[in-house]
ROSE-4610 file (N, C-alpha, C; in Angstrom, 1 decimal, always signed):
// ROSE-4610
residu = [M/M/M/G/G/G/F/F/F/L/L/L/P/P/P/E/E/E/R/R/R/G/G/G/N/N/N/R/R/R/Y/Y/Y/A/A/A/Y/Y/Y/Y/Y/Y/F/F/F/G/G/G/T/T/T/G/G/G/G/G/G/M/M/M/S/S/S/C/C/C/I/I/I/I/I/I/R/R/R/N/N/N/A/A/A/S/S/S/G/G/G/V/V/V/T/T/T/N/N/N/T/T/T/P/P/P/N/N/N/A/A/A/N/N/N/C/C/C/I/I/I/T/T/T/V/V/V/D/D/D/G/G/G/A/A/A/E/E/E/F/F/F/P/P/P/N/N/N/R/R/R/Y/Y/Y/L/L/L/T/T/T/P/P/P/R/R/R/A/A/A/L/L/L/P/P/P/P/P/P/A/A/A/A/A/A/P/P/P/F/F/F/Y/Y/Y/V/V/V/G/G/G/E/E/E/G/G/G/A/A/A/N/N/N/P/P/P/G/G/G/M/M/M/P/P/P/G/G/G/L/L/L/N/N/N/G/G/G/C/C/C/T/T/T/P/P/P/G/G/G/M/M/M/N/N/N/C/C/C/N/N/N/I/I/I/S/S/S/G/G/G/L/L/L/A/A/A/A/A/A/G/G/G/N/N/N/L/L/L/D/D/D/D/D/D/E/E/E/D/D/D/I/I/I/G/G/G/I/I/I/D/D/D/T/T/T/W/W/W/W/W/W/I/I/I/S/S/S/T/T/T/K/K/K/A/A/A/T/T/T/S/S/S/I/I/I/L/L/L/H/H/H/A/A/A/G/G/G/C/C/C/G/G/G/N/N/N/S/S/S/E/E/E/T/T/T/T/T/T/S/S/S/I/I/I/P/P/P/G/G/G/E/E/E/P/P/P/Y/Y/Y/K/K/K/S/S/S/Y/Y/Y/D/D/D/D/D/D/V/V/V/D/D/D/C/C/C/D/D/D/S/S/S]
num = [1/1/1/2/2/2/3/3/3/4/4/4/5/5/5/6/6/6/7/7/7/8/8/8/9/9/9/10/10/10/11/11/11/12/12/12/13/13/13/14/14/14/15/15/15/16/16/16/17/17/17/18/18/18/19/19/19/20/20/20/21/21/21/22/22/22/23/23/23/24/24/24/25/25/25/26/26/26/27/27/27/28/28/28/29/29/29/30/30/30/31/31/31/32/32/32/33/33/33/34/34/34/35/35/35/36/36/36/37/37/37/38/38/38/39/39/39/40/40/40/41/41/41/42/42/42/43/43/43/44/44/44/45/45/45/46/46/46/47/47/47/48/48/48/49/49/49/50/50/50/51/51/51/52/52/52/53/53/53/54/54/54/55/55/55/56/56/56/57/57/57/58/58/58/59/59/59/60/60/60/61/61/61/62/62/62/63/63/63/64/64/64/65/65/65/66/66/66/67/67/67/68/68/68/69/69/69/70/70/70/71/71/71/72/72/72/73/73/73/74/74/74/75/75/75/76/76/76/77/77/77/78/78/78/79/79/79/80/80/80/81/81/81/82/82/82/83/83/83/84/84/84/85/85/85/86/86/86/87/87/87/88/88/88/89/89/89/90/90/90/91/91/91/92/92/92/93/93/93/94/94/94/95/95/95/96/96/96/97/97/97/98/98/98/99/99/99/100/100/100/101/101/101/102/102/102/103/103/103/104/104/104/105/105/105/106/106/106/107/107/107/108/108/108/109/109/109/110/110/110/111/111/111/112/112/112/113/113/113/114/114/114/115/115/115/116/116/116/117/117/117/118/118/118/119/119/119/120/120/120/121/121/121/122/122/122/123/123/123/124/124/124/125/125/125/126/126/126/127/127/127/128/128/128/129/129/129/130/130/130/131/131/131/132/132/132/133/133/133/134/134/134/135/135/135/136/136/136/137/137/137/138/138/138/139/139/139/140/140/140/141/141/141]
x = [+11.0/+11.3/+11.8/+13.3/+14.3/+14.5/+14.5/+15.1/+16.0/+17.1/+18.7/+19.6/+19.0/+20.3/+22.2/+22.2/+23.9/+23.9/+25.4/+25.1/+25.3/+25.5/+25.3/+24.4/+23.0/+21.7/+21.8/+21.0/+20.7/+19.2/+18.5/+17.1/+16.4/+15.6/+15.5/+13.6/+14.0/+12.7/+11.7/+10.1/+9.3/+8.6/+8.1/+7.3/+6.2/+6.1/+4.9/+4.1/+3.3/+2.2/+2.0/+1.7/+1.5/+3.8/+3.3/+5.4/+6.6/+7.3/+8.8/+9.5/+9.9/+11.1/+11.9/+13.6/+14.3/+15.5/+15.8/+17.1/+18.3/+19.2/+19.8/+21.0/+21.7/+22.4/+23.5/+24.4/+25.2/+26.3/+27.2/+28.8/+29.6/+28.7/+29.0/+29.1/+28.9/+27.8/+25.9/+25.3/+24.5/+23.9/+22.7/+21.3/+20.6/+20.6/+20.0/+18.4/+16.9/+16.2/+15.4/+14.3/+14.0/+12.1/+12.5/+11.1/+10.7/+11.8/+11.9/+10.7/+10.6/+9.7/+9.5/+10.9/+11.9/+13.5/+14.8/+15.4/+15.7/+17.1/+17.1/+18.2/+18.1/+18.9/+20.6/+21.2/+22.7/+23.7/+23.5/+24.4/+25.5/+26.8/+27.6/+27.8/+27.4/+27.5/+27.0/+26.1/+24.9/+25.2/+26.1/+25.5/+24.9/+24.3/+24.1/+22.5/+22.0/+20.5/+19.6/+18.4/+18.0/+17.9/+17.5/+18.0/+16.2/+15.3/+14.4/+13.3/+14.0/+12.9/+11.5/+10.7/+9.1/+8.9/+8.4/+7.4/+6.5/+6.1/+5.1/+4.5/+3.7/+3.7/+1.7/+2.0/+0.9/-0.8/-1.3/-2.6/-3.9/-4.7/-6.3/-6.2/-4.7/-4.9/-6.4/-6.7/-7.7/-7.2/-7.2/-6.5/-7.5/-6.8/-7.7/-6.7/-7.6/-6.8/-6.9/-6.5/-6.8/-6.0/-6.5/-6.0/-6.3/-5.8/-6.2/-5.2/-5.6/-5.3/-3.9/-3.1/-1.8/-2.1/-1.3/-1.5/-0.4/-0.3/+0.8/+1.4/+2.4/+3.4/+2.8/+3.1/+2.9/+1.5/+1.5/+0.3/-1.2/-1.1/-2.6/-3.8/-2.5/-3.7/-4.4/-3.5/-3.5/-3.1/-3.3/-2.7/-1.7/-0.3/+0.2/+0.1/+0.5/-0.3/-1.5/-2.0/-4.0/-3.8/-3.4/-3.4/-3.7/-2.1/-1.9/-0.7/-1.4/-0.1/+0.3/+1.6/+2.3/+2.7/+3.1/+3.7/+4.7/+5.6/+6.9/+6.8/+7.4/+7.9/+9.3/+9.8/+11.8/+11.8/+11.8/+12.0/+13.8/+13.7/+15.0/+15.5/+16.2/+16.3/+17.3/+17.4/+18.8/+19.6/+18.0/+18.6/+19.3/+19.4/+19.9/+18.8/+17.6/+16.7/+15.8/+15.1/+13.2/+12.1/+12.4/+10.8/+9.9/+10.6/+10.1/+11.1/+10.9/+11.3/+11.0/+12.1/+12.0/+11.3/+9.8/+9.7/+8.8/+9.3/+9.0/+8.0/+7.0/+6.3/+6.2/+6.1/+6.3/+4.9/+3.9/+3.2/+3.1/+2.7/+2.5/+0.9/-0.2/-1.3/-1.5/-2.1/-1.9/-2.9/-2.8/-4.0/-4.2/-5.9/-6.1/-6.5/-6.4/-6.4/-5.1/-4.2/-3.5/-2.6/-2.3/-1.8/-0.7/+0.2/+1.5/+1.2/+2.0/+1.9/+2.4/+3.3/+4.3/+5.2/+5.4/+6.9/+6.3/+5.0/+4.7/+3.4/+2.7/+1.7/+0.3/+1.7/+0.7/+0.0/-1.1/-2.2/-2.5/-1.5/-1.8/+0.1/-0.8/+1.0/+1.0/+1.3/+2.0/+2.4/+2.2/+2.5/+4.0/+4.7/+6.9/+6.9/+6.8/+7.3/+7.3/+8.2/+8.3/+7.6/+6.8/+6.0/+6.2/+6.8/+7.3/+6.5/+6.5/+5.1/+5.4/+6.6/+7.1/+8.7/+9.5/+10.3/+10.9/+11.7/+12.0/+13.1/+13.3/+14.5/+13.5/+12.5/+11.7/+10.8/+9.8/+9.2/+9.7/+10.7/+10.5/+11.1/+10.3/+10.3/+10.9]
y = [+68.7/+68.4/+67.1/+67.5/+66.8/+66.7/+68.1/+68.0/+69.5/+68.8/+70.0/+70.0/+70.6/+70.5/+71.1/+70.3/+70.6/+72.2/+72.7/+74.6/+74.4/+75.7/+75.7/+75.8/+75.7/+75.6/+76.7/+76.4/+77.7/+77.9/+77.4/+77.1/+77.7/+78.4/+78.4/+77.6/+76.9/+75.8/+76.6/+76.1/+77.0/+75.5/+75.6/+74.6/+75.1/+76.5/+77.0/+78.3/+78.6/+79.7/+80.4/+81.9/+83.1/+83.6/+83.3/+84.7/+83.4/+84.0/+82.9/+83.3/+81.9/+82.2/+81.1/+81.7/+80.9/+80.4/+79.4/+79.1/+80.1/+81.0/+81.6/+81.4/+81.2/+80.9/+81.7/+82.4/+83.7/+83.3/+84.3/+84.3/+83.8/+84.6/+84.3/+83.5/+82.5/+80.7/+80.8/+80.2/+79.4/+79.5/+80.8/+81.0/+79.5/+79.1/+78.1/+78.1/+78.8/+79.1/+78.2/+78.6/+77.1/+77.6/+76.3/+76.0/+77.0/+76.4/+77.3/+76.3/+77.1/+76.7/+77.1/+77.6/+77.8/+77.5/+77.7/+77.6/+78.7/+79.6/+80.4/+79.9/+80.8/+80.4/+80.9/+79.5/+80.1/+81.1/+82.5/+83.9/+83.6/+82.4/+82.2/+82.1/+81.3/+80.5/+81.9/+82.4/+82.8/+84.5/+85.3/+86.5/+87.4/+87.7/+88.3/+88.1/+87.1/+87.0/+86.6/+87.4/+87.3/+85.9/+86.1/+84.8/+83.8/+85.2/+84.3/+84.7/+84.0/+84.8/+84.3/+84.7/+85.2/+83.8/+82.4/+81.3/+81.3/+81.1/+81.2/+79.5/+79.3/+78.1/+77.5/+76.4/+75.9/+76.5/+76.3/+77.1/+76.3/+76.6/+75.4/+74.1/+73.7/+71.9/+71.5/+70.6/+69.4/+68.4/+68.2/+67.2/+65.6/+64.7/+63.4/+61.9/+62.0/+60.8/+60.9/+60.0/+60.0/+60.8/+61.2/+62.7/+63.8/+64.6/+66.6/+66.6/+67.6/+68.4/+69.3/+69.4/+70.7/+71.8/+72.5/+73.5/+74.0/+75.4/+76.0/+76.8/+76.6/+75.1/+74.0/+73.7/+73.4/+72.0/+72.4/+72.2/+71.9/+73.0/+73.3/+73.2/+73.3/+73.3/+72.0/+71.1/+69.3/+69.0/+68.5/+67.9/+66.8/+66.8/+66.1/+64.9/+64.2/+62.7/+62.2/+62.2/+62.8/+62.3/+62.1/+61.7/+63.0/+63.3/+64.9/+64.8/+65.4/+65.7/+67.3/+67.2/+68.0/+68.8/+69.7/+70.6/+70.9/+71.4/+71.7/+72.9/+73.9/+74.7/+74.8/+75.3/+75.6/+76.6/+77.3/+79.5/+79.1/+79.5/+79.8/+81.5/+82.0/+83.1/+82.8/+81.4/+80.9/+81.6/+82.4/+83.7/+84.6/+85.5/+86.9/+87.6/+87.5/+88.8/+88.5/+89.6/+89.8/+89.4/+89.0/+88.3/+87.4/+86.1/+85.3/+84.5/+83.6/+82.8/+81.4/+80.6/+79.0/+78.4/+77.9/+77.2/+75.2/+74.8/+73.5/+73.3/+72.0/+71.9/+70.3/+70.0/+68.9/+68.4/+67.7/+67.3/+66.1/+65.4/+64.0/+63.4/+64.6/+64.3/+64.2/+63.3/+63.4/+64.9/+64.8/+66.2/+65.7/+65.8/+65.5/+66.8/+67.6/+69.5/+69.8/+70.9/+71.5/+72.1/+73.5/+74.3/+75.4/+75.4/+75.7/+77.0/+78.2/+78.9/+79.6/+78.6/+78.5/+77.4/+76.8/+75.9/+74.7/+74.8/+73.2/+72.3/+72.2/+71.6/+70.1/+69.6/+68.5/+69.1/+68.4/+69.0/+68.0/+67.4/+66.3/+66.1/+65.7/+65.6/+63.9/+63.7/+62.2/+62.3/+62.1/+61.9/+61.8/+62.5/+62.8/+62.9/+63.7/+63.7/+65.4/+65.7/+67.3/+67.8/+68.7/+69.1/+70.9/+71.0/+72.4/+73.6/+74.2/+75.0/+76.4/+76.8/+78.0/+77.6/+77.9/+78.1/+79.1/+79.7/+80.3/+80.9/+80.5/+80.5/+80.3/+79.7/+79.3/+80.3/+81.0/+81.5/+83.0/+83.7/+84.6/+85.6/+86.7/+87.4/+89.1]
z = [-8.7/-10.4/-10.0/-10.0/-10.5/-11.8/-12.8/-13.5/-13.8/-14.5/-14.0/-15.0/-16.4/-17.8/-17.2/-18.3/-17.9/-18.0/-17.3/-18.3/-19.3/-20.3/-21.3/-22.6/-21.2/-22.3/-22.6/-24.4/-24.9/-25.0/-23.8/-23.9/-22.6/-22.4/-20.8/-20.5/-19.2/-19.5/-18.6/-18.6/-17.8/-17.2/-15.8/-15.3/-14.3/-14.4/-13.8/-14.2/-13.6/-14.3/-13.3/-13.6/-12.6/-12.4/-11.5/-11.2/-11.3/-12.1/-11.4/-11.5/-10.8/-9.3/-10.3/-10.7/-11.5/-11.0/-11.4/-11.3/-12.6/-11.3/-12.5/-12.8/-14.1/-15.1/-15.6/-15.1/-15.8/-14.9/-15.7/-15.6/-13.9/-13.0/-11.2/-11.0/-11.7/-11.6/-11.5/-10.5/-10.7/-8.9/-9.3/-8.3/-8.1/-7.3/-7.1/-6.5/-6.8/-6.3/-5.1/-4.5/-3.5/-4.1/-4.3/-5.0/-6.5/-7.3/-8.8/-9.2/-10.7/-11.6/-12.9/-13.1/-14.3/-14.0/-15.4/-15.1/-16.5/-16.1/-17.0/-18.2/-19.5/-20.5/-19.6/-20.0/-19.7/-20.1/-19.7/-19.2/-20.1/-19.3/-19.4/-21.0/-21.5/-22.3/-23.4/-23.5/-24.1/-23.4/-23.7/-22.7/-23.4/-24.5/-25.8/-25.9/-25.1/-25.4/-23.5/-23.9/-22.6/-21.9/-20.7/-19.4/-19.0/-19.6/-19.6/-20.9/-22.6/-23.3/-22.9/-24.3/-23.9/-24.1/-24.3/-24.9/-25.3/-27.1/-27.9/-27.4/-26.7/-26.3/-27.6/-28.1/-28.7/-27.9/-29.0/-28.3/-28.3/-27.7/-27.6/-27.4/-26.2/-26.3/-26.0/-27.3/-26.2/-25.8/-24.6/-23.5/-23.8/-23.8/-24.0/-22.8/-22.5/-21.8/-19.8/-19.1/-17.5/-16.7/-15.9/-14.7/-15.4/-14.6/-14.4/-15.8/-16.5/-17.4/-16.7/-17.8/-17.1/-17.3/-16.7/-16.5/-17.9/-18.5/-19.9/-19.4/-18.6/-18.6/-16.9/-16.1/-14.9/-14.3/-13.3/-12.7/-12.7/-12.9/-13.5/-11.1/-10.7/-9.3/-8.5/-9.8/-9.0/-7.9/-7.0/-5.9/-6.0/-5.8/-6.1/-5.8/-6.7/-6.1/-6.6/-6.9/-7.3/-8.6/-9.8/-11.0/-11.7/-11.6/-11.9/-13.2/-14.2/-15.0/-15.8/-16.1/-16.0/-17.8/-17.7/-19.0/-19.0/-19.9/-19.8/-21.0/-20.6/-22.3/-21.9/-23.0/-23.8/-24.5/-24.1/-25.0/-24.9/-26.6/-26.9/-27.8/-27.8/-29.0/-30.3/-31.4/-31.8/-32.7/-33.4/-34.6/-34.1/-32.7/-32.5/-32.6/-32.6/-33.0/-32.9/-32.7/-31.2/-32.1/-33.4/-34.7/-33.6/-33.4/-33.0/-31.9/-30.9/-30.1/-30.2/-30.2/-30.8/-29.8/-29.4/-28.2/-28.6/-27.5/-27.3/-26.4/-26.2/-25.7/-25.0/-24.2/-23.3/-22.2/-23.1/-21.6/-21.4/-20.0/-19.5/-19.7/-20.7/-21.0/-22.5/-23.4/-25.0/-25.2/-26.5/-27.4/-28.1/-28.4/-29.5/-30.2/-30.0/-30.8/-30.7/-31.4/-30.8/-31.8/-31.6/-32.8/-32.6/-33.7/-33.1/-33.8/-33.4/-33.6/-35.1/-35.2/-36.7/-36.9/-37.8/-38.4/-37.9/-37.1/-37.4/-37.2/-38.4/-38.9/-38.3/-37.3/-37.1/-35.5/-35.2/-34.2/-33.4/-33.0/-31.6/-30.7/-30.0/-29.1/-28.5/-28.5/-28.0/-26.3/-25.0/-23.7/-23.7/-23.6/-23.5/-24.9/-25.6/-26.8/-27.1/-27.1/-28.0/-28.6/-28.5/-29.4/-30.1/-31.3/-31.7/-31.8/-31.4/-31.5/-32.2/-32.2/-32.9/-33.4/-34.9/-35.3/-35.4/-34.7/-34.5/-35.7/-36.3/-37.5/-39.0/-39.1/-40.3/-40.4/-38.9/-39.0/-39.9/-38.7/-38.7/-40.2/-40.6/-42.1/-41.6]
């Protein structure tokens, strides 16, 4: 996919549904997994955090525009090169407790209906613009 954030990332990144096959980042280095569909939180920089926090994606997206609908996250079975769209999730524990996980979603296809779990009242998304689907700090009580 060509996405590889610098070391020290606070968020895990997810680009596929089904079984996770992650590039693992920890104190001993980086494990480059072939055909990876996720990148873990950097365990060397954030040793007390889960490397693969559970993302809280937006609910009930209604997509508009050209091409196949993406998965949540991923390609959703589309044959690459055939007018596909993709989405990705970023998830991180910002406040070091287990109530909620800060989650962002991004897609190459627009939505006209979308619902965040908490912390965002916007109900649409624009292709290529991050959409906050859960605010780990403001929504935990």
